[in-house]
N, C-alpha and C positions, 0 to 999 in steps of 0.2 A: 653261095657266101656259108661263112665258117662261123656259126654264131660262138660268143662268148657269153658267158656270165660277167659282164660286165657295166658298169655306166661313169660316167666322168665326172668331173669335177670342172668347172671353169670357175678361174678364180681371181684373176684380175683381167685386164682386158689384153693382154699378151700370154696369158697363162690356162693351160689346158692341164686338166688332170685324169688321169683314167683310173678308174679301180678294179679288181675283179675283188664279187665277193663270194666267200663260199656258201658251200649248198647249205642251206636248212637243216639242223640237225633234227634228227627224227623227233616227231609229234609236233614239231613244227611249221607253220605253212609253205610249203615252196613255191617263190613266185613263177619258175618256169626259166626257162632263158634269156639273157637281154641282150637284148640288141641298142647300140647308144647313135642318137643324129644330132650333130652339135650347128647349130645358126649360130652363123657370122653377120652378123649387121658394122655394114662401114657408116661411122657416124660425122662424114666428113662430104664433102662433093670431088675429092681427088681423091683417083685412083690408089688404093692400097695393096700392099703386098705382103703378106703372110706366112709363116714360114714354122713349120712343128718341127720339134725336137720331145724324143719320149724320152722319158726314167722311168727304169725298176725300181719295184722296192727297195732296192738298195743303191741309187741313185745314179745308178750305170745308164750312159746315154745311147738311145737308136735314132739314126738320123730318122726325118718324116717326109713329110710332102711340102709343094709351094703354092700358094692359092694367091690368087688375083682377082680382085675383088672392085668391082668400078665404083665408082665415087656413087654416095648416098644407095647403093648397091647392096647386095649380102649374096649369102652359098651356103649350101648346104655341106655337112662332112657327112656324108653316110659309111654304115661300116664297111663296106664293099670296097672303100676306098683308102682304107688304113693299112698300112702297109706293116704289119709287126708279126714277128716270132705267135705259133699257135700260142695260143693260152697266154698270153702276153699279160702279165699284172704290173701296175706301173704307174706311173704320172705324166704328163705330157706341157708343153711350151706352144705359145702360141705369138710368136715375135714378128710384130706390125709395125709399118711405118706411120704410120696413120691408127688411131684411137676407134677399137671397136668396141659392140655389143652385143651382150651374146645369150641366148634360151636355149636349155638339150632337153631337147626330151629322151626317156628312155622306154622301151616295149618290151614286156616280157609275154612270149609265144609261151605255149604249152602246160602252163600253170591249170589252177582250179577254176572252176566258174567256165566262161568261153572261155578260156586258153589265150584270153589276150587283156593286158591290160599295160596302161602309159602311166609315167609321170615326167611332171617339168619343173625345172629350175632356173632360174635366172645365175649370171653373173655377175660377177661383183667385183668394182674400182681394184682393190687393193685387200694383201691380206691384213690380220688384226694380230694383238698380243695378245684378246683373250675372247675366245668365242664359246657358244652357247647351245644347247641342246634340248628346249622346252619340251618335245615330244618323243622320250621314248616308255617303251614296250617290254614285258616279257610274260607271256598270258597265254602258255601251249594250251588248249591245241591254236588258239586262234589269233594271237596278234604278236611279232615283237618286231625290236627294230634292230639296226647295225648305224654308225656315224663312220666316215671317214676326214679324216684332218690330211691335209695337205702342207706340207712347207712351201711357203713363198718366200721364203727369206733368199740370202745367198751362201749361208752354213747349216749346218746340222743346228734342227729345233731341238729343244729340249723341253719337254713339256710337261704338264701336270693335270690329270684329270681326275674329279672330281664327282662323283655322283649322290643325287639325290632320291629319295624318294619323296612323292606329294606327302605326306604327312612331317615333311622335314627332317628325315632321318639319313642324318651321313653315312651313307653307303659304302664309304672306302677311299682314298684318295691311291693315285697310282702313276709312275712316272714311264717315259718313253723318250728313245730319241729315236727324229724323221732325218733322212738327209737332204743336202737340199733338194729339192725342186720335186723330191718323191712324196707319196700316201703312207699311209699306213689306216687300215680297218677295224672297227673296234665292234664285237657282231654279239650282244647280249646272248644269244641264242649260244654262245662259244665262250665257256669259261676258258679264265687263262692269259697270261702276261698281264694285259691292263686291263683288262674285263674282266669285273666281281661275279664270285657265283653268287646271285640275288636269290633270295628264295622266288617261286614264282607263287602266285600272279603279282606281277606288278607294275607297276605305272612311276616314274618321276624325271630326271630328267639330269643333264652333267655340265659343268662350267670347263672349260680344256683352258691352260694360263702355257705361255710361254715362259720360262725362267733363261732366257739366253738372249733377249736383246731384236734374235730371231720375229716369225711373224710366220702366221696359219688362217687357212679357212678351210670353211669343212660343208658338209652335206650329211644330214639325216635321211634315215631309207626305213622306211613304215612298212612290213609286210602283215597281208591282213588275210584272210581265205579271199579269194576271188579281188583284191582290190590293194594296190601296191602301192604307194605315192612317195616321193621327194622333195628335201625341202633344204634350204640355203640355211643356215649355222648362222644365226645373228651374230653382230660387233657388241659386243658388251663390253669393252677395255671403254675405264673412263664413267660409265653409267652413274650416273646417280641423281638422287633426287626427284620432282613430281612429276609425272609420267600421263600422257592422255592420247591415248590408245581409237581409231576410227577403223571401224568395222566396216565396208559397205556393203554388204550382203550374211546375214543369217537367214533360215529355213526350217520350218517344223511343216511337212506335208506330209499325211495321212487320207490314205483310202478311205471311202465309207465299209469296209469289210474292216478297216483294221491294218490292213497293209502298208509301212512306211515305201514313200514316194523320191524320200528327197528331205534329209536333215541336214545338221549344220552345229559345229561343236569350235570352242576355243579350249586353248591350252595356255596358259597366264605362267611364265620367268619371272620369279623377285631375282635381281639380279646383287639385295644386297643382302649385308650381315644383318639385317636383323629383319625382324618383320611386318611386310604392307599391308595398311590399308587400300582397300581396290573397292571403286565401287562402277556397277555397270548398268547402262540403261537401256535398255533394248525399246527402241521406238520401230511399229511397224509404218510401211508402206503407205498402205490403206488406213489410214487412219479411223476408221469404223472395228478397226479391232485393239486388242488390247496390249499397254506400254507392259516393262517391267523394270522396276527397279530393284538391285540386288549389291549385299554387299559379302565381302566375305574377306577372311586375312589370309595370306602364305607366307608360312616359314622363311627362314630367310634359307635364300642361294634355291629353295625350293618349287616347285609349279605347281597348277589347279587345274584341272580340265573339269567344263563346262559343257556337256552337251545333247542336245534338243532330246534326245529317248533314253537316252540312260542317267539323266539329270547331274546332281551334285550333292558330292560326296556321300556315295549310296542312298539319296534321298530321289527313287526314279519316278517321281511325280512333280519334280520341283517346275519341271516349266510347260506343265498340265492349261493351268492357268490360261495358255497363249492359244489354248483349242490349235485344230488339224489343219488349218488352212493358211498359215504366220509365214508370212516373208518380212526381214529389214533389217538393219544396223543396229550396231550397238557401237556405242560409248565406253572407252576403260579410263577410268581417272585414276591412278596409284601417286600414294603418297611418297612412294620409293619409285626407284626404275625398274620399269618390267621391259618383256618385249612378249609377244604372245602369236602363237601362230594360228589360222583359220582355215579350218577342215570342213569340207563337204561333203557329203557322203549321193551319191545317185544309186536308185535301185531301179536297175532295166529291163526290159524280158529276156535281155540280154547275158544277166549278170551286174553283180554290188562295183560298181566303179568311186574312187575316190580322190581329193585334189586337197594340196595345204598349199599355202601362202601368207605373208606375214603381214600382220595389222599394219596399218600407216604411222607412225609417229607424227602426230600436228606438229612437233616444233622442229623435228629435222627434213620435213618433205620440200620438196623440190620445183620448180616451174618446169622442166621440160624432159620427157622419158621415151628413150628407143623401146620397141616390145618387135623385137625378130619373131621370125616364127609364125606369121600371122598365113593364113590362103583360107581360099573361096574356091573351090575343086567338084567339078560335078564331073559326073560320066553319064554321057547320054540322059540327062534328066533328072539322075539319081543323084545324093549328095555324096561325096566320099569326104571330104573335109571340109569345116568351117572353124572361126574362132570368134570371141567376145571379148571386147576389151572393155573395161569397167573402169571409169574416171571418177574419182570423189575431190569433190572439193572439200580444204581442210582448213579453208576459213570461215569467216563470221558476217565475208558479204559477197554478192554475186561478183564471177570468177566466170572471165571470158577465157576460151578452152578450143584451139586448131587442132584438129586432126588430118596428120599427112598418109595419104596410103602410098609405098614404092616398092615396085616390082624389084625382080630380082638384079636386072640391068640397068637401075638407078633410077626409073622414070617414076614419074611424079604419076597417078594414077588417079586422086581422089581425096578434093579436100574438102573436108567437113568443120564447119564453126557452131558453136555454143554459147550460150551461156548457162551457169550452173548456179543458182539460189546458194546463201551460208548451208554449208553440210554437206548438201544435195551430191546423189553422184547418178550416173548416165550411162547407158550402156550400148555399144557398138557394135549387134550383131550382125557377120557378113552374109547368116542365110536369111534371118529375120526379121532384120535392122534394129532388132536390141528397143531402143525410145526414138528411133527413126520410121522412115517409108522404107522397109524392105527392096523398094526401085531407087533409094539413095544408093547403094551398092554397087549398082548393075556397071558404072563404070570400071569393075574391078573383070568384070567376065565373068567367065567359069572354072577357068583357069587358072587360078592365081597365085602366087607366094612372093612372098616379099617380107617386110616388116613397114613398122608404125613410128611414127613418131608424134609426140603428146605436148604440145604447148599452151603455157596459159600464164594468165597473167597474174596468177599467187601460185600458194603451193597444194597442190595437189597428190594423192597417190592415184597409181595408177596400176590393173590384174587383169593377166591374163589368162583369156580361158580358153584349152583348145579341142575342141570334139574330132573325132577319127569314125566316121561310121560304116568303111568299107577297106579291106574284106573283113574288119571286124570293129566292132562299136569300143571307145575308150574314151575317155577323158582325163582333164588333166590343166592343175592352176599354178601361178608364178606369179612374183613380182614383173613390173616391168623395170628397166634400165637405168636409173637417173643419169644425167648427163653428168 
């Protein structure tokens, strides 16, 4: 297989975008060579026929393949099966006669650390007139970010990109035109065009607006030494007013010798033109552990970062009062519209890893989600791949949850039923059970690949964690795909 430095953006049920990211500039992390695996899950019990058409960066078409997906089944598109010219750069469209859900996994090999990194992001149902990127960085030699914007409309999209520092400084406004179906990538380590030459070290955010009636979607990519992650750009169109977000998992875990084992962070972006007053409540899972109430102000259109290790606003002691063995959830309440990335970083013997997902919005959650890319794979008793699905109750009352596991052929292999207390969360781990007995997952066998459907009586949020153990170790997170 010829590997390409690629990632994909699945932006609607029927659209797939591929991008080629340039090599990192000197003194910035080089993640290695990326290979992308796209999971497509059939949302219906009827056979789906899906056909791919690719677009280069100028909008030129390249014929792709056709896939047949059984009712309630799924398929994985492997890089080996993507019939494109060497070093192809561009986007693709998946046209299907049935609605599909997707999760995209990008694997980087040959980079720093143990030479293996992986990232997830989920497909979204449609493009938007305005998208946002809460987590952007330019801090050599440790971290930088790039982001891709794909045109999901029917004609060329004129866009306006505005960059903001976390201090609220407007770093400039830039314009670009993206052909129909195509994508453009904006790499903060390569200034020029629609990328400002921002003085490092820098942390901030960006707002992308369409100015001629078309629509776009996007994905952010964060490169760090030994850990590279991807995340979906939130839809920011029409957002205003009070917002409550819920984060099911935050961690601060330090070994007795002071070595960090697991940490979490939040990047919160203000979507409005005036300052946002934001209150955060950190609640432990263990009631004997401390809680914490935080109040901050975020300038117009800017972002704030709260990191369990590096603290907040330069104060590295900010979360010391939580201790060294803390895990819990966070409720984020703002008087303005906000979105937030949730970041988890693992420190394993094989090297650091990281995953990004979006905090759930209490007012826009839904009752049904699809989660493609779920696995339970062993080889001779050795674990190769497994998954964890976290379901968060977004209501203030008991909430009945049903979780169904389907294999590639659409066979229902396992159904689990639970009732979640108000605002509670539950984990379904195909290896160790999570909040279930590990034996509950035995019906999946030891070579399971497929997808999960989560149904609830009231609104929930859903997060997928994917873990690879062999041939190399990697972890990634993303959100479930709503109905």
